[in-house]
C-alpha positions in Angstrom: -4.3 -8.7 7.4 -3.5 -5.3 8.9 -4.4 -2.1 7.0 -3.3 1.4 7.9 -5.8 4.1 8.3 -5.6 7.8 9.1 -3.8 11.0 8.1 -0.1 11.5 8.1 2.4 14.2 7.0 5.1 12.8 4.7 8.6 14.1 3.8 9.0 15.6 0.4 11.7 14.4 -2.0 15.2 15.8 -1.4 15.3 19.4 -2.5 11.6 19.9 -1.8 11.3 22.3 1.2 7.8 21.4 2.5 6.2 18.2 3.8 3.0 17.0 2.2 -0.2 15.9 3.9 -1.6 12.6 2.8 -3.7 9.7 4.1 -3.5 5.9 4.1 -6.2 4.2 2.0 -7.2 2.2 5.1 -9.2 -0.3 3.1 -9.4 -3.9 4.4 -11.6 -6.9 3.8 -12.0 -10.5 4.6 -13.1 -12.8 1.7 -14.5 -16.3 1.7 -12.9 -19.1 -0.4 -15.5 -18.2 -3.0 -14.4 -14.6 -3.2 -17.5 -13.3 -1.3 -16.8 -10.3 1.0 -17.5 -11.5 4.5 -16.3 -8.3 6.3 -15.1 -4.9 5.0 -14.0 -1.6 6.4 -13.3 1.4 4.2 -11.3 4.6 4.9 -14.6 6.4 5.5 -15.4 4.0 8.3 -12.3 5.2 10.2 -10.2 3.2 12.6 -11.5 -0.2 13.7 -11.3 -4.0 13.4 -13.1 -6.4 11.1 -13.7 -10.0 11.9 -15.5 -12.8 10.1 -16.1 -16.5 10.6 -14.2 -18.5 8.0 -13.8 -22.2 7.2 -10.1 -23.0 6.8 -9.1 -25.3 4.0 -9.0 -25.4 0.2 -11.9 -24.2 -1.9 -13.2 -27.1 -4.0 -14.0 -25.1 -7.1 -11.8 -23.0 -9.4 -11.6 -19.3 -8.5 -12.0 -16.6 -11.1 -8.7 -15.2 -12.4 -7.4 -11.9 -11.0 -7.5 -9.1 -13.6 -4.2 -7.7 -14.8 -4.6 -4.3 -13.1 -6.3 -5.6 -9.9 -3.7 -4.4 -7.5 -2.6 -1.3 -9.4 -5.4 0.9 -10.8 -5.0 2.9 -14.0 -3.7 6.4 -13.1 -3.7 9.6 -15.1 -0.7 10.0 -17.4 0.7 12.9 -15.4 0.8 10.7 -12.3 2.5 8.0 -14.2 5.2 10.4 -15.4 5.7 11.8 -11.9 6.0 8.2 -10.6 8.6 7.4 -13.2 10.7 10.5 -12.3 10.4 9.8 -8.6 11.7 6.3 -8.9 15.0 7.6 -10.1 15.1 10.3 -7.4 14.2 7.7 -4.8 16.9 5.3 -6.0 19.5 8.0 -5.8 18.4 9.0 -2.3 18.4 5.4 -1.2 21.9 4.9 -2.4 23.3 8.2 -1.1 21.5 8.4 2.2 19.4 5.4 3.3 21.8 2.6 2.4 24.8 4.2 4.1 22.7 4.8 7.2 21.5 1.2 7.3 25.0 -0.1 7.0 26.2 2.1 9.8 23.2 1.2 11.9 23.4 -2.5 11.5 27.2 -2.8 10.7 26.6 -5.4 8.1 
């Protein structure tokens, strides 16, 4: 699985005059069928490649269940509010700008 690493400068939402600096999480890992970490690289490790020897096939025993918030960590309330507001702005921008561009570009 690929994972992006490094810094980038993103565009602000429409109406925001300045770009914002950010960085990709850049975290990647390879797990065994028993959920053991075989190889891992964090953002702090920088750019690189991880490899591990694996045995393809089904794991004979039951795996632990994935916690409800495994993929999406708990965030501070102000971040949640900003996210909720940006969803609406993003939807409006997509409908007014991105979708018309894609339709022109691919003439679908």
